[in-house]
MDTraj code that builds the backbone (N, CA, C; nanometers):
import mdtraj as md
import numpy as np

residues = "UNK UNK UNK UNK UNK UNK UNK UNK UNK UNK UNK UNK UNK UNK UNK UNK UNK UNK UNK UNK UNK UNK UNK UNK UNK UNK UNK UNK UNK UNK UNK UNK UNK UNK UNK UNK UNK UNK UNK UNK UNK UNK UNK UNK UNK UNK UNK UNK UNK UNK UNK UNK UNK UNK UNK UNK UNK UNK UNK UNK UNK UNK UNK UNK UNK UNK UNK UNK UNK UNK UNK UNK UNK UNK UNK UNK UNK UNK UNK UNK UNK UNK UNK UNK UNK UNK UNK UNK UNK UNK UNK UNK UNK UNK UNK UNK UNK UNK UNK UNK UNK UNK UNK UNK UNK UNK UNK UNK UNK UNK UNK UNK UNK UNK UNK UNK UNK UNK UNK UNK UNK UNK UNK UNK UNK UNK UNK UNK UNK UNK UNK UNK UNK UNK UNK UNK UNK UNK UNK UNK UNK UNK UNK UNK UNK UNK UNK UNK UNK UNK UNK UNK UNK UNK UNK UNK UNK UNK UNK UNK UNK UNK UNK UNK UNK UNK UNK UNK UNK UNK UNK UNK UNK UNK UNK UNK UNK UNK UNK UNK UNK UNK UNK UNK UNK UNK UNK UNK UNK UNK UNK UNK UNK UNK UNK UNK UNK UNK UNK UNK UNK UNK UNK".split()
xyz = np.array([
    [9.7674, 2.2315, 12.2121],
    [9.8947, 2.2345, 12.1420],
    [9.8923, 2.3486, 12.0413],
    [9.9841, 2.4463, 12.0582],
    [9.9840, 2.5636, 11.9709],
    [10.0997, 2.5596, 11.8728],
    [10.0833, 2.6325, 11.7623],
    [10.1819, 2.6344, 11.6544],
    [10.2237, 2.7773, 11.6288],
    [10.3494, 2.7968, 11.5842],
    [10.4011, 2.9321, 11.5637],
    [10.3295, 3.0068, 11.4519],
    [10.2567, 2.9360, 11.3665],
    [10.1854, 2.9998, 11.2556],
    [10.0400, 3.0273, 11.2917],
    [10.0113, 3.0558, 11.4169],
    [9.8773, 3.0889, 11.4637],
    [9.7799, 2.9737, 11.4428],
    [9.8320, 2.8528, 11.4604],
    [9.7511, 2.7327, 11.4540],
    [9.7554, 2.6615, 11.5887],
    [9.6473, 2.5941, 11.6231],
    [9.6467, 2.5196, 11.7488],
    [9.5493, 2.4027, 11.7397],
    [9.5722, 2.3032, 11.8228],
    [9.4838, 2.1884, 11.8340],
    [9.4197, 2.1882, 11.9722],
    [9.2932, 2.1537, 11.9766],
    [9.2257, 2.1458, 12.1062],
    [9.2620, 2.0170, 12.1785],
    [9.3021, 1.9158, 12.1009],
    [9.3512, 1.7917, 12.1614],
    [9.4532, 1.7306, 12.0657],
    [9.5568, 1.6664, 12.1171],
    [9.6601, 1.6069, 12.0325],
    [9.6006, 1.5112, 11.9294],
    [9.6445, 1.5271, 11.8050],
    [9.5971, 1.4404, 11.6977],
    [9.4661, 1.4836, 11.6371],
    [9.4049, 1.5885, 11.6905],
    [9.2775, 1.6348, 11.6366],
    [9.2963, 1.7328, 11.5216],
    [9.1868, 1.7962, 11.4834],
    [9.1944, 1.8941, 11.3747],
    [9.2630, 2.0210, 11.4249],
    [9.3154, 2.0974, 11.3299],
    [9.3830, 2.2227, 11.3636],
    [9.2849, 2.3393, 11.3540],
    [9.3013, 2.4323, 11.4460],
    [9.2266, 2.5583, 11.4442],
    [9.3270, 2.6709, 11.4187],
    [9.2772, 2.7812, 11.3669],
    [9.3656, 2.8936, 11.3407],
    [9.2992, 3.0254, 11.3745],
    [9.3795, 3.1281, 11.3868],
    [9.3248, 3.2614, 11.4083],
    [9.3998, 3.3609, 11.3194],
    [9.3301, 3.4683, 11.2823],
    [9.3845, 3.5675, 11.1899],
    [9.3116, 3.6991, 11.2110],
    [9.3653, 3.8035, 11.1488],
    [9.3030, 3.9359, 11.1573],
    [9.2421, 3.9738, 11.0228],
    [9.1271, 4.0382, 11.0249],
    [9.0641, 4.0870, 10.9033],
    [9.1240, 4.2220, 10.8658],
    [9.0804, 4.2760, 10.7516],
    [9.1304, 4.4058, 10.7061],
    [9.0907, 4.5187, 10.7998],
    [8.9890, 4.4945, 10.8851],
    [8.9458, 4.5971, 10.9806],
    [9.0077, 4.5778, 11.1186],
    [9.0958, 4.4756, 11.1319],
    [9.1641, 4.4527, 11.2582],
    [9.0924, 4.3575, 11.3521],
    [8.9820, 4.2985, 11.3079],
    [8.9075, 4.2043, 11.3916],
    [8.9793, 4.0696, 11.3947],
    [8.9916, 4.0115, 11.5139],
    [9.0583, 3.8816, 11.5304],
    [8.9532, 3.7721, 11.5227],
    [8.9722, 3.6771, 11.4290],
    [8.8765, 3.5692, 11.4094],
    [8.9446, 3.4340, 11.4240],
    [8.8718, 3.3365, 11.4785],
    [8.9206, 3.1998, 11.4896],
    [8.8336, 3.1096, 11.4018],
    [8.8916, 3.0049, 11.3480],
    [8.8133, 2.9132, 11.2653],
    [8.8761, 2.7745, 11.2674],
    [8.7981, 2.6758, 11.2310],
    [8.8444, 2.5380, 11.2225],
    [8.8890, 2.5098, 11.0800],
    [9.0119, 2.4630, 11.0636],
    [9.0628, 2.4356, 10.9286],
    [9.0095, 2.3041, 10.8741],
    [8.9537, 2.2184, 10.9613],
    [8.9047, 2.0852, 10.9239],
    [9.0170, 1.9959, 10.8724],
    [9.1410, 2.0292, 10.9093],
    [9.2569, 1.9511, 10.8658],
    [9.3294, 1.8930, 10.9871],
    [9.3683, 1.7684, 10.9772],
    [9.4511, 1.7093, 11.0823],
    [9.5990, 1.7202, 11.0485],
    [9.6293, 1.7445, 10.9206],
    [9.7678, 1.7641, 10.8779],
    [9.8056, 1.9109, 10.8965],
    [9.9187, 1.9348, 10.9657],
    [9.9550, 2.0734, 10.9968],
    [9.9829, 2.1555, 10.8720],
    [10.0497, 2.0978, 10.7707],
    [10.0814, 2.1736, 10.6494],
    [9.9543, 2.2130, 10.5749],
    [9.8594, 2.1213, 10.5697],
    [9.7317, 2.1522, 10.5040],
    [9.6577, 2.2608, 10.5819],
    [9.6666, 2.2544, 10.7136],
    [9.6017, 2.3554, 10.7965],
    [9.6663, 2.4918, 10.7762],
    [9.7999, 2.4935, 10.7636],
    [9.8706, 2.6205, 10.7406],
    [9.8293, 2.6820, 10.6078],
    [9.8107, 2.5964, 10.5054],
    [9.7671, 2.6458, 10.3744],
    [9.6259, 2.7026, 10.3832],
    [9.5396, 2.6351, 10.4601],
    [9.4019, 2.6839, 10.4771],
    [9.4005, 2.8178, 10.5495],
    [9.4881, 2.8325, 10.6481],
    [9.4966, 2.9585, 10.7208],
    [9.5455, 3.0708, 10.6295],
    [9.6459, 3.0405, 10.5480],
    [9.6993, 3.1415, 10.4559],
    [9.5924, 3.1887, 10.3588],
    [9.5126, 3.0940, 10.3069],
    [9.4051, 3.1294, 10.2145],
    [9.2999, 3.2150, 10.2843],
    [9.2652, 3.1779, 10.4086],
    [9.1660, 3.2552, 10.4837],
    [9.2167, 3.3968, 10.5113],
    [9.3452, 3.4105, 10.5425],
    [9.4038, 3.5426, 10.5665],
    [9.4015, 3.6270, 10.4396],
    [9.4319, 3.5639, 10.3253],
    [9.4306, 3.6363, 10.1985],
    [9.2918, 3.6891, 10.1683],
    [9.1918, 3.6042, 10.1867],
    [9.0537, 3.6457, 10.1595],
    [9.0093, 3.7563, 10.2545],
    [9.0591, 3.7530, 10.3781],
    [9.0186, 3.8511, 10.4785],
    [9.0717, 3.9901, 10.4485],
    [9.1781, 3.9989, 10.3687],
    [9.2369, 4.1282, 10.3380],
    [9.1770, 4.1928, 10.2142],
    [9.0885, 4.1233, 10.1458],
    [9.0266, 4.1758, 10.0243],
    [8.9133, 4.2707, 10.0608],
    [8.9103, 4.3846, 9.9941],
    [8.8036, 4.4813, 10.0184],
    [8.6689, 4.4225, 9.9764],
    [8.5590, 4.4609, 10.0435],
    [8.4270, 4.4084, 10.0091],
    [8.3938, 4.4312, 9.8627],
    [8.3358, 4.3310, 9.7985],
    [8.2951, 4.3436, 9.6593],
    [8.4000, 4.2994, 9.5600],
    [8.5224, 4.2679, 9.6070],
    [8.6267, 4.2237, 9.5160],
    [8.6345, 4.0726, 9.5149],
    [8.7008, 4.0189, 9.4116],
    [8.7179, 3.8749, 9.4040],
    [8.8175, 3.8292, 9.5090],
    [8.8196, 3.7005, 9.5383],
    [8.9075, 3.6476, 9.6417],
    [9.0541, 3.6530, 9.6021],
    [9.0833, 3.6708, 9.4714],
    [9.2220, 3.6758, 9.4258],
    [9.2801, 3.8164, 9.4303],
    [9.2013, 3.9128, 9.4701],
    [9.2431, 4.0521, 9.4588],
    [9.3602, 4.0879, 9.5477],
    [9.3729, 4.0223, 9.6632],
    [9.4761, 4.0606, 9.7578],
    [9.6157, 4.0204, 9.7128],
    [9.6255, 3.9373, 9.6103],
    [9.7566, 3.8924, 9.5653],
    [9.7655, 3.9029, 9.4142],
    [9.7521, 4.0244, 9.3641],
    [9.7554, 4.0471, 9.2195],
    [9.8536, 4.1597, 9.1902],
    [9.9687, 4.1244, 9.1383],
    [10.0738, 4.2218, 9.1135],
    [10.0487, 4.2980, 8.9840],
    [10.1151, 4.4130, 8.9721],
    [10.1071, 4.4922, 8.8493],
    [10.1500, 4.4077, 8.7300],
    [10.2504, 4.3216, 8.7510],
    [10.2975, 4.2339, 8.6431],
    [10.1852, 4.1462, 8.5898],
    [10.1001, 4.0952, 8.6792],
    [9.9887, 4.0104, 8.6373],
    [9.8836, 4.0914, 8.5622],
    [9.8609, 4.2138, 8.6057],
    [9.7642, 4.3000, 8.5368],
    [9.8118, 4.3324, 8.3959],
    [9.9417, 4.3578, 8.3811],
    [9.9981, 4.3864, 8.2493],
    [9.9925, 4.2632, 8.1604],
    [10.0208, 4.1474, 8.2178],
    [10.0160, 4.0234, 8.1409],
    [9.8748, 3.9975, 8.0904],
    [9.7750, 4.0226, 8.1743],
    [9.6357, 4.0034, 8.1329],
    [9.6012, 4.0985, 8.0188],
    [9.6487, 4.2216, 8.0277],
    [9.6208, 4.3200, 7.9231],
    [9.6716, 4.2722, 7.7880],
    [9.7925, 4.2171, 7.7859],
    [9.8559, 4.1803, 7.6595],
    [9.8087, 4.0445, 7.6085],
    [9.7915, 3.9488, 7.6979],
    [9.7618, 3.8127, 7.6529],
    [9.6132, 3.7809, 7.6421],
    [9.5292, 3.8534, 7.7167],
    [9.3863, 3.8215, 7.7171],
    [9.3015, 3.9378, 7.6668],
    [9.3193, 4.0534, 7.7278],
    [9.2315, 4.1667, 7.6981],
    [9.2652, 4.2360, 7.5669],
    [9.3765, 4.2007, 7.5053],
    [9.4167, 4.2686, 7.3822],
    [9.3657, 4.2047, 7.2557],
    [9.2717, 4.1108, 7.2683],
    [9.2240, 4.0383, 7.1503],
    [9.1576, 4.1294, 7.0475],
    [9.0940, 4.2371, 7.0948],
    [9.0220, 4.3249, 7.0030],
    [9.1040, 4.4465, 6.9603],
    [9.2326, 4.4500, 7.0007],
    [9.3166, 4.5642, 6.9674],
    [9.3798, 4.5475, 6.8300],
    [9.4121, 4.6593, 6.7692],
    [9.4862, 4.6522, 6.6438],
    [9.6269, 4.6011, 6.6734],
    [9.6938, 4.5520, 6.5707],
    [9.8286, 4.4983, 6.5892],
    [9.9229, 4.6042, 6.6439],
    [9.9113, 4.7269, 6.5941],
    [10.0006, 4.8343, 6.6388],
    [9.9754, 4.8697, 6.7854],
    [9.8479, 4.8760, 6.8241],
    [9.8158, 4.9084, 6.9641],
    [9.8634, 4.7977, 7.0566],
    [9.8409, 4.6732, 7.0171],
    [9.8853, 4.5594, 7.0988],
    [10.0369, 4.5623, 7.1169],
    [10.1092, 4.5878, 7.0091],
    [10.2550, 4.5940, 7.0170],
    [10.3000, 4.7097, 7.1053],
    [10.2277, 4.8215, 7.1010],
    [10.2621, 4.9360, 7.1855],
    [10.2473, 4.9003, 7.3324],
    [10.1350, 4.8353, 7.3691],
    [10.1146, 4.7960, 7.5083],
    [10.2221, 4.6968, 7.5532],
    [10.2541, 4.6010, 7.4678],
    [10.3540, 4.5009, 7.5027],
    [10.4908, 4.5655, 7.5220],
    [10.5239, 4.6615, 7.4363],
    [10.6546, 4.7280, 7.4429],
    [10.6625, 4.8214, 7.5629],
    [10.5594, 4.9016, 7.5834],
    [10.5610, 4.9983, 7.6934],
    [10.5490, 4.9288, 7.8296],
    [10.4933, 4.8085, 7.8306],
    [10.4811, 4.7374, 7.9568],
    [10.6136, 4.6901, 8.0125],
    [10.7178, 4.6876, 7.9306],
    [10.8474, 4.6384, 7.9760],
    [10.9062, 4.7199, 8.0888],
    [10.9031, 4.8512, 8.0772],
    [10.9579, 4.9366, 8.1832],
    [10.8693, 4.9340, 8.3071],
    [10.7378, 4.9201, 8.2871],
    [10.6471, 4.9078, 8.4017],
    [10.6759, 4.7793, 8.4794],
    [10.7024, 4.6722, 8.4079],
    [10.7379, 4.5468, 8.4729],
    [10.8664, 4.5623, 8.5531],
    [10.9615, 4.6322, 8.4955],
    [11.0930, 4.6463, 8.5591],
    [11.0854, 4.7260, 8.6888],
    [11.0050, 4.8313, 8.6912],
    [11.0047, 4.9223, 8.8056],
    [10.8851, 4.9052, 8.8997],
    [10.7729, 4.8518, 8.8479],
    [10.6532, 4.8396, 8.9313],
    [10.5948, 4.6985, 8.9319],
    [10.6561, 4.6060, 8.8611],
    [10.5977, 4.4738, 8.8416],
    [10.5622, 4.3990, 8.9676],
    [10.6417, 4.4137, 9.0736],
    [10.6187, 4.3372, 9.1969],
    [10.5166, 4.4029, 9.2909],
    [10.4725, 4.5224, 9.2595],
    [10.3805, 4.5941, 9.3477],
    [10.2395, 4.5374, 9.3332],
    [10.1729, 4.5111, 9.4438],
    [10.0349, 4.4649, 9.4411],
    [9.9463, 4.5796, 9.3939],
    [9.8516, 4.5493, 9.3065],
    [9.7674, 4.6558, 9.2513],
    [9.6893, 4.7291, 9.3597],
    [9.6527, 4.6568, 9.4675],
    [9.5772, 4.7206, 9.5748],
    [9.6657, 4.7939, 9.6736],
    [9.7977, 4.7845, 9.6552],
    [9.8906, 4.8610, 9.7383],
    [9.9503, 4.9770, 9.6590],
    [9.9173, 4.9838, 9.5303],
    [9.9720, 5.0892, 9.4445],
    [9.9155, 5.2252, 9.4846],
    [10.0030, 5.3264, 9.4865],
    [9.9630, 5.4615, 9.5252],
    [10.0075, 5.5589, 9.4165],
    [9.9356, 5.6680, 9.4031],
    [9.9683, 5.7657, 9.2995],
    [10.1104, 5.8195, 9.3150],
    [10.1604, 5.8264, 9.4396],
    [10.2978, 5.8737, 9.4609],
    [10.3994, 5.7788, 9.3994],
    [10.3708, 5.6478, 9.4042],
    [10.4604, 5.5511, 9.3427],
    [10.4622, 5.5678, 9.1910],
    [10.3456, 5.5930, 9.1346],
    [10.3371, 5.6095, 8.9898],
    [10.4051, 5.7396, 8.9475],
    [10.3899, 5.8443, 9.0287],
    [10.4595, 5.9698, 8.9994],
    [10.6105, 5.9506, 9.0045],
    [10.6571, 5.8753, 9.1036],
    [10.8002, 5.8459, 9.1143],
    [10.8473, 5.7669, 8.9933],
    [10.7625, 5.6741, 8.9479],
    [10.7958, 5.5968, 8.8279],
    [10.8192, 5.6900, 8.7089],
    [10.7262, 5.7835, 8.6905],
    [10.7388, 5.8776, 8.5785],
    [10.8661, 5.9612, 8.5916],
    [10.8940, 6.0078, 8.7133],
    [11.0149, 6.0879, 8.7349],
    [11.1413, 6.0063, 8.7093],
    [11.1403, 5.8815, 8.7563],
    [11.2570, 5.7950, 8.7359],
    [11.2804, 5.7682, 8.5874],
    [11.1736, 5.7489, 8.5134],
    [11.1879, 5.7224, 8.3700],
    [11.2432, 5.8449, 8.2973],
    [11.1988, 5.9636, 8.3376],
    [11.2532, 6.0853, 8.2765],
    [11.4008, 6.1000, 8.3117],
    [11.4378, 6.0659, 8.4361],
    [11.5779, 6.0729, 8.4781],
    [11.6643, 5.9737, 8.4002],
    [11.6032, 5.8644, 8.3568],
    [11.6764, 5.7655, 8.2765],
    [11.6968, 5.8114, 8.1336],
    [11.6295, 5.9217, 8.0968],
    [11.6441, 5.9737, 7.9615],
    [11.5290, 5.9399, 7.8691],
    [11.4219, 5.8828, 7.9228],
    [11.3060, 5.8493, 7.8401],
    [11.2382, 5.9773, 7.7908],
    [11.1877, 5.9736, 7.6693],
    [11.1158, 6.0880, 7.6141],
    [10.9820, 6.1035, 7.6866],
    [10.9390, 6.2267, 7.7127],
    [10.8106, 6.2482, 7.7804],
    [10.6937, 6.1752, 7.7132],
    [10.6928, 6.1728, 7.5795],
    [10.5847, 6.1043, 7.5086],
    [10.5872, 5.9543, 7.5372],
    [10.7050, 5.8965, 7.5509],
    [10.7151, 5.7542, 7.5846],
    [10.6600, 5.7274, 7.7245],
    [10.6925, 5.8159, 7.8190],
    [10.6430, 5.8002, 7.9557],
    [10.4908, 5.8132, 7.9577],
    [10.4371, 5.9066, 7.8799],
    [10.2917, 5.9237, 7.8737],
    [10.2255, 5.7949, 7.8252],
    [10.2829, 5.7324, 7.7227],
    [10.2255, 5.6081, 7.6707],
    [10.2375, 5.4946, 7.7718],
    [10.3454, 5.4947, 7.8488],
    [10.3612, 5.3926, 7.9526],
    [10.2538, 5.4085, 8.0602],
    [10.2241, 5.5324, 8.0970],
    [10.1191, 5.5569, 8.1961],
    [9.9817, 5.5182, 8.1409],
    [9.9613, 5.5399, 8.0120],
    [9.8359, 5.4978, 7.9487],
    [9.8226, 5.3457, 7.9524],
    [9.9352, 5.2767, 7.9310],
    [9.9357, 5.1305, 7.9366],
    [9.9013, 5.0825, 8.0769],
    [9.9603, 5.1463, 8.1772],
    [9.9315, 5.1102, 8.3157],
    [9.7850, 5.1344, 8.3487],
    [9.7315, 5.2490, 8.3074],
    [9.5911, 5.2795, 8.3348],
    [9.4988, 5.1769, 8.2689],
    [9.5308, 5.1361, 8.1484],
    [9.4482, 5.0371, 8.0791],
    [9.4523, 4.9028, 8.1526],
    [9.5707, 4.8623, 8.1982],
    [9.5841, 4.7362, 8.2705],
    [9.5070, 4.7414, 8.4027],
    [9.5164, 4.8535, 8.4729],
    [9.4451, 4.8686, 8.5999],
    [9.2936, 4.8757, 8.5796],
    [9.2523, 4.9323, 8.4686],
    [9.1091, 4.9383, 8.4381],
    [9.0509, 4.7985, 8.4230],
    [9.1250, 4.7117, 8.3554],
    [9.0791, 4.5730, 8.3414],
    [9.0759, 4.5039, 8.4778],
    [9.1756, 4.5314, 8.5620],
    [9.1773, 4.4730, 8.6960],
    [9.0566, 4.5205, 8.7763],
    [9.0204, 4.6453, 8.7601],
    [8.9027, 4.7012, 8.8280],
    [8.7753, 4.6326, 8.7799],
    [8.7638, 4.6135, 8.6480],
    [8.6453, 4.5504, 8.5912],
    [8.6327, 4.4046, 8.6349],
    [8.7464, 4.3416, 8.6640],
    [8.7461, 4.2012, 8.7073],
    [8.7329, 4.1894, 8.8593],
    [8.7071, 4.3015, 8.9267],
    [8.6914, 4.3055, 9.0728],
    [8.8175, 4.2606, 9.1456],
    [8.9321, 4.2950, 9.0880],
    [9.0609, 4.2653, 9.1507],
    [9.1199, 4.3910, 9.2131],
    [9.0910, 4.5054, 9.1555],
    [9.1398, 4.6337, 9.2057],
    [9.0255, 4.7091, 9.2720],
    [9.0497, 4.7567, 9.3946],
    [8.9451, 4.8282, 9.4682],
    [8.9344, 4.9747, 9.4252],
    [9.0482, 5.0385, 9.3982],
    [9.0493, 5.1816, 9.3693],
    [9.0113, 5.2104, 9.2243],
    [8.9676, 5.3325, 9.2008],
    [8.9441, 5.3794, 9.0650],
    [9.0811, 5.4043, 9.0004],
    [9.1127, 5.3396, 8.8879],
    [9.2446, 5.3574, 8.8249],
    [9.2800, 5.5026, 8.7983],
    [9.1802, 5.5854, 8.7761],
    [9.2070, 5.7263, 8.7472],
    [9.2692, 5.7983, 8.8652],
    [9.2467, 5.7453, 8.9865],
    [9.3047, 5.8091, 9.1056],
    [9.4485, 5.7654, 9.1298],
    [9.4973, 5.6707, 9.0510],
    [9.6323, 5.6188, 9.0693],
    [9.7314, 5.6727, 8.9664],
    [9.6797, 5.7384, 8.8625],
    [9.7659, 5.7889, 8.7553],
    [9.7760, 5.9408, 8.7665],
    [9.8953, 5.9951, 8.7905],
    [9.9093, 6.1407, 8.8041],
    [9.8926, 6.2111, 8.6693],
    [9.8528, 6.3379, 8.6706],
    [9.8461, 6.4137, 8.5449],
    [9.9838, 6.4185, 8.4795],
    [9.9883, 6.3936, 8.3505],
    [10.1172, 6.3941, 8.2809],
    [10.0917, 6.4386, 8.1377],
    [10.1010, 6.5705, 8.1178],
    [10.0759, 6.6259, 7.9859],
    [10.2081, 6.6569, 7.9159],
    [10.2134, 6.6233, 7.7903],
    [10.3326, 6.6540, 7.7106],
    [10.2881, 6.7214, 7.5812],
    [10.3764, 6.8017, 7.5294],
    [10.3497, 6.8652, 7.4008],
    [10.4060, 6.7749, 7.2923],
    [10.3157, 6.7204, 7.2117],
    [10.3588, 6.6266, 7.1090],
    [10.4331, 6.6999, 6.9981],
    [10.5524, 6.6532, 6.9700],
    [10.6330, 6.7094, 6.8610],
    [10.6535, 6.5996, 6.7580],
    [10.5888, 6.6110, 6.6417],
    [10.6028, 6.5049, 6.5412],
    [10.7467, 6.4939, 6.4929],
    [10.7876, 6.3726, 6.4664],
    [10.9234, 6.3480, 6.4209],
    [10.9333, 6.3766, 6.2715],
    [11.0397, 6.4465, 6.2314],
    [11.0644, 6.4685, 6.0890],
    [11.0977, 6.3351, 6.0229],
    [11.0349, 6.3114, 5.9101],
    [11.0564, 6.1846, 5.8405],
    [11.0772, 6.2134, 5.6934],
    [11.1877, 6.1696, 5.6384],
    [11.2188, 6.1940, 5.4983],
    [11.2300, 6.0613, 5.4239],
    [11.1746, 6.0571, 5.3045],
    [11.1854, 5.9370, 5.2228],
    [11.3259, 5.9244, 5.1655],
    [11.3756, 5.8030, 5.1653],
    [11.5016, 5.7776, 5.0948],
    [11.4699, 5.7677, 4.9455],
    [11.5737, 5.7696, 4.8612],
    [11.5516, 5.7589, 4.7164],
    [11.4818, 5.6274, 4.6819],
    [11.5212, 5.5206, 4.7515],
    [11.4590, 5.3908, 4.7246],
    [11.3117, 5.3910, 4.7648],
    [11.2802, 5.4535, 4.8808],
    [11.1421, 5.4606, 4.9260],
    [11.0576, 5.5455, 4.8313],
    [11.1164, 5.6548, 4.7815],
    [11.0434, 5.7395, 4.6874],
    [11.0125, 5.6639, 4.5587],
    [11.1077, 5.5847, 4.5114],
    [11.0859, 5.5070, 4.3896],
    [10.9711, 5.4078, 4.4084],
    [10.9644, 5.3426, 4.5260],
    [10.8553, 5.2488, 4.5537],
    [10.7213, 5.3198, 4.5619],
    [10.7205, 5.4366, 4.6287],
    [10.5976, 5.5141, 4.6406],
    [10.5507, 5.5623, 4.5049],
    [10.6441, 5.6133, 4.4246],
    [10.6115, 5.6668, 4.2926],
    [10.5488, 5.5590, 4.2041],
    [10.6005, 5.4382, 4.2141],
    [10.5492, 5.3289, 4.1314],
    [10.4113, 5.2826, 4.1773],
    [10.3797, 5.3031, 4.3024],
    [10.2533, 5.2535, 4.3571],
    [10.1393, 5.3530, 4.3415],
    [10.1701, 5.4811, 4.3153],
    [10.0657, 5.5833, 4.3096],
    [9.9960, 5.5868, 4.1741],
    [9.8663, 5.6223, 4.1750],
    [9.7981, 5.6443, 4.0466],
    [9.8557, 5.7697, 3.9795],
    [9.8373, 5.7804, 3.8503],
    [9.8999, 5.8878, 3.7721],
    [9.8689, 6.0263, 3.8276],
    [9.7437, 6.0506, 3.8659],
    [9.7048, 6.1827, 3.9126],
    [9.7818, 6.2224, 4.0390],
    [9.7962, 6.1307, 4.1327],
    [9.8677, 6.1614, 4.2564],
    [10.0188, 6.1619, 4.2349],
    [10.0651, 6.0796, 4.1424],
    [10.2085, 6.0727, 4.1184],
    [10.2633, 6.2090, 4.0740],
    [10.1880, 6.2801, 3.9928],
    [10.2340, 6.4105, 3.9443],
    [10.2548, 6.5077, 4.0595],
    [10.1600, 6.5107, 4.1529],
    [10.1714, 6.6044, 4.2643],
    [10.2854, 6.5661, 4.3597],
    [10.3044, 6.4381, 4.3809],
    [10.4139, 6.3950, 4.4675],
    [10.5489, 6.4280, 4.4030],
    [10.5608, 6.4065, 4.2750],
    [10.6840, 6.4401, 4.2031],
    [10.7106, 6.5899, 4.2091],
    [10.6052, 6.6690, 4.1972],
    [10.6204, 6.8147, 4.2052],
    [10.6735, 6.8557, 4.3430],
    [10.6170, 6.7948, 4.4498],
    [10.6603, 6.8283, 4.5853],
    [10.8042, 6.7853, 4.6093],
    [10.8398, 6.6679, 4.5625],
    [10.9735, 6.6135, 4.5872],
    [11.0800, 6.6893, 4.5088],
    [11.0556, 6.7114, 4.3814],
    [11.1595, 6.7699, 4.2955],
    [11.1751, 6.9210, 4.3109],
    [11.0684, 6.9855, 4.3607],
    [11.0793, 7.1321, 4.3764],
    [11.0971, 7.1734, 4.5220],
    [11.0734, 7.0773, 4.6160],
    [11.0806, 7.1140, 4.7582],
    [10.9787, 7.2200, 4.7918],
    [10.8593, 7.2077, 4.7353],
    [10.7556, 7.3107, 4.7465],
    [10.7182, 7.3378, 4.8913],
    [10.6992, 7.4640, 4.9230],
    [10.6525, 7.5080, 5.0552],
    [10.5338, 7.6019, 5.0358],
    [10.4516, 7.6135, 5.1370],
    [10.3333, 7.6998, 5.1281],
    [10.3727, 7.8447, 5.1043],
    [10.4921, 7.8822, 5.1467],
    [10.5353, 8.0211, 5.1305],
    [10.5819, 8.0486, 4.9883],
])
top = md.Topology()
chain = top.add_chain()
for i, resn in enumerate(residues, 1):
    res = top.add_residue(resn, chain, resSeq=i)
    for name in ("N", "CA", "C"):
        top.add_atom(name, md.element.get_by_symbol(name[0]), res)
traj = md.Trajectory(xyz[None], top)
């Protein structure tokens, strides 16, 4: 008795057997040790998942999306990060989730990541923001690699993306200057007042 999900019984009412293909294309048969068809189908699905994992990786590697890698980075691996770095990863991960979240880490290709960067620039994102997003992705993939979930070297999945950093001009408001002035020791306060009131320049 055969089943459409590659399951069969050698005799009615007996245990179910199944067959599947490995990552190298080899066809294998095995006994699920289940008499219930649904349980046998679940056993077959698990065996197929394990068969697609590259040697040396954990059994969960074949079904690990970018979204899960990013979640691990923020919720587990970020314990030793500074508050600002953690917030940066959490914030930059949002666009990665939106555009790459459903992609399996072992199916991710550098061309997809390059397209991601191009799409983000087309959306109007600043190059520096895209660079930080790629850094976030690389960090998440690095953790996946260390956990034996990702087969590839993360460095081979992130395209070169160099930007010229342009610092943002930042001016103190009158209220901010008053707070700063009150907090500084006398020696530093004099120099800050000189810079503010004269608009001093090196020239």
